[in-house]
C-alpha positions as CSV (number, residue, x, y, z in Angstrom):
1,X,-14.9,0.9,24.4
2,X,-12.6,-0.3,21.6
3,X,-13.7,-1.9,18.4
4,X,-10.5,-3.7,17.7
5,X,-8.4,-4.5,14.9
6,X,-9.7,-5.0,11.6
7,X,-7.6,-7.5,9.9
8,X,-7.5,-8.3,5.8
9,X,-5.5,-10.7,3.9
10,X,-5.4,-11.1,-0.1
11,X,-3.3,-12.4,-2.8
12,X,-3.0,-11.2,-6.2
13,X,-1.3,-12.6,-9.6
14,X,0.8,-10.5,-11.7
15,X,1.0,-12.3,-15.1
16,X,4.1,-10.9,-17.1
17,X,5.8,-9.2,-14.3
18,X,8.8,-9.7,-12.5
19,X,9.5,-9.4,-9.1
20,X,11.6,-6.3,-9.6
21,X,8.5,-4.7,-11.5
22,X,5.6,-5.6,-8.8
23,X,7.8,-4.4,-6.0
24,X,8.8,-1.0,-7.6
25,X,4.9,-0.6,-8.1
26,X,4.3,-1.1,-4.5
27,X,7.2,1.1,-3.1
28,X,5.9,3.8,-5.4
29,X,4.1,5.3,-2.6
30,X,4.4,8.9,-3.8
31,X,2.1,7.8,-6.9
32,X,-0.5,6.0,-4.7
33,X,-2.5,9.1,-4.7
34,X,-2.8,8.8,-8.5
35,X,-4.2,5.6,-8.6
36,X,-5.3,4.4,-5.1
37,X,-8.6,5.2,-4.0
38,X,-8.9,7.6,-0.7
39,X,-5.1,8.5,-0.7
40,X,-4.7,12.1,-0.8
41,X,-1.0,12.4,-0.1
42,X,2.0,10.2,0.0
43,X,5.3,11.8,0.4
44,X,8.5,10.8,1.5
45,X,9.9,13.0,4.0
46,X,13.3,10.8,4.9
47,X,15.1,8.5,3.3
48,X,17.8,6.3,5.3
49,X,18.9,3.0,3.6
50,X,15.8,0.4,3.5
51,X,13.9,2.6,5.7
52,X,11.4,5.7,4.7
53,X,9.3,8.2,6.7
54,X,6.3,9.0,5.0
55,X,3.9,12.0,5.2
56,X,0.4,10.6,4.6
57,X,-3.1,12.1,4.2
58,X,-6.4,9.6,3.5
59,X,-10.0,10.6,3.0
60,X,-12.2,12.7,0.8
61,X,-13.0,16.1,0.7
62,X,-12.9,18.1,4.0
63,X,-12.9,14.5,5.7
64,X,-9.1,13.9,5.7
65,X,-6.4,12.6,8.1
66,X,-3.1,13.1,8.1
67,X,-0.2,10.7,9.8
68,X,3.5,9.6,9.6
69,X,4.1,6.0,8.6
70,X,7.4,4.1,8.5
71,X,8.1,1.7,5.4
72,X,10.8,-0.8,5.7
73,X,12.3,-2.0,2.3
74,X,13.5,-5.5,1.6
75,X,13.5,-5.2,-2.0
76,X,12.2,-7.2,-4.3
77,X,10.3,-9.3,-1.5
78,X,9.0,-7.5,1.1
79,X,7.5,-4.0,2.1
80,X,5.8,-3.2,5.5
81,X,4.1,-0.1,6.4
82,X,3.6,0.7,10.1
83,X,1.9,3.7,11.7
84,X,0.7,4.7,15.2
85,X,0.3,8.2,14.4
86,X,-2.9,10.4,13.6
87,X,-6.0,7.9,13.3
88,X,-3.9,5.1,13.9
89,X,-3.6,3.0,17.1
90,X,-1.7,0.4,14.8
91,X,-1.6,0.2,10.9
92,X,0.5,-2.5,9.6
93,X,0.5,-3.4,5.9
94,X,2.8,-6.3,5.1
95,X,3.5,-6.9,1.3
96,X,5.2,-10.1,0.0
97,X,6.2,-10.6,-3.6
98,X,7.1,-14.0,-4.9
99,X,8.3,-14.6,-8.3
100,X,6.6,-17.5,-10.3
101,X,7.7,-19.1,-13.6
102,X,4.9,-16.5,-15.9
103,X,3.7,-14.2,-13.0
104,X,4.6,-12.4,-10.0
105,X,2.1,-13.4,-6.6
106,X,1.7,-10.5,-4.5
107,X,0.3,-11.2,-1.1
108,X,-0.9,-8.4,1.4
109,X,-1.9,-8.9,4.9
110,X,-3.3,-5.4,6.4
111,X,-4.1,-4.9,10.3
112,X,-5.8,-1.5,10.9
113,X,-6.9,-0.3,14.4
114,X,-8.1,3.3,14.7
115,X,-8.1,5.2,17.9
116,X,-11.8,6.6,17.1
117,X,-14.6,4.1,17.5
118,X,-16.6,6.0,14.5
119,X,-13.8,5.9,12.2
120,X,-13.6,1.9,13.1
121,X,-16.9,1.3,12.4
122,X,-17.1,2.9,9.2
123,X,-13.7,1.2,8.0
124,X,-15.5,-2.2,8.9
125,X,-18.4,-1.4,6.8
126,X,-16.2,0.0,3.7
127,X,-13.2,-2.6,4.2
128,X,-14.5,-5.2,1.8
129,X,-15.5,-2.9,-1.2
130,X,-12.2,-0.5,-0.4
131,X,-10.2,-3.9,-0.4
132,X,-11.9,-4.8,-3.8
133,X,-11.0,-1.2,-5.1
134,X,-7.2,-1.3,-4.0
135,X,-7.0,-4.9,-5.7
136,X,-8.3,-3.6,-8.9
137,X,-6.1,-0.4,-8.8
138,X,-3.0,-2.7,-8.3
139,X,-4.0,-5.2,-11.1
140,X,-4.5,-2.5,-13.6
141,X,-0.9,-0.7,-12.8
142,X,0.6,-4.6,-13.0
143,X,-1.3,-5.1,-16.5
144,X,-0.1,-1.6,-17.5
145,X,3.3,-2.5,-16.7
146,X,3.4,-6.2,-17.9
147,X,2.2,-4.7,-21.4
148,X,5.2,-2.2,-21.6
149,X,3.2,0.7,-20.1
150,X,4.7,2.9,-17.2
151,X,7.8,4.6,-17.1
152,X,11.2,4.0,-15.9
153,X,10.7,5.6,-12.5
154,X,8.0,3.0,-11.4
155,X,10.5,-0.1,-12.5
156,X,13.3,1.1,-10.8
157,X,12.3,2.4,-7.4
158,X,13.2,-0.7,-5.7
159,X,16.4,-0.3,-6.3
160,X,17.1,2.9,-4.6
């Protein structure tokens, strides 16, 4: 028996940020463990033009799951994360960035389909809260960038 995929979609506004700044933040996957809940590791293990392979781990304490993902980059407007490794039958996260006059809009569409029914059930229960925490974490990063915080590495990663 299969629970089926979880679909989530959200939009946030990043006032005072350029598309380049927002894209660089989203593409800075190696810093995800520093500010995103549940992300234990995200390390780029292979870089090709417009495409990365990332070694990931998520979870908490001894309950962690490791997987490889593939990231497709189209700076500064789109980034797609895909995986069918580890716990995932299918993971797909599509980020789109659109510059507006005084802000940048960020669109996120996610599909999470776990191999394990227990993980799938837990994810369904926790999805709304986890989404709230992820949105809050990105909002905090974007506010920091808009106020002049952050560093050049975060600002320039989208240009690699």
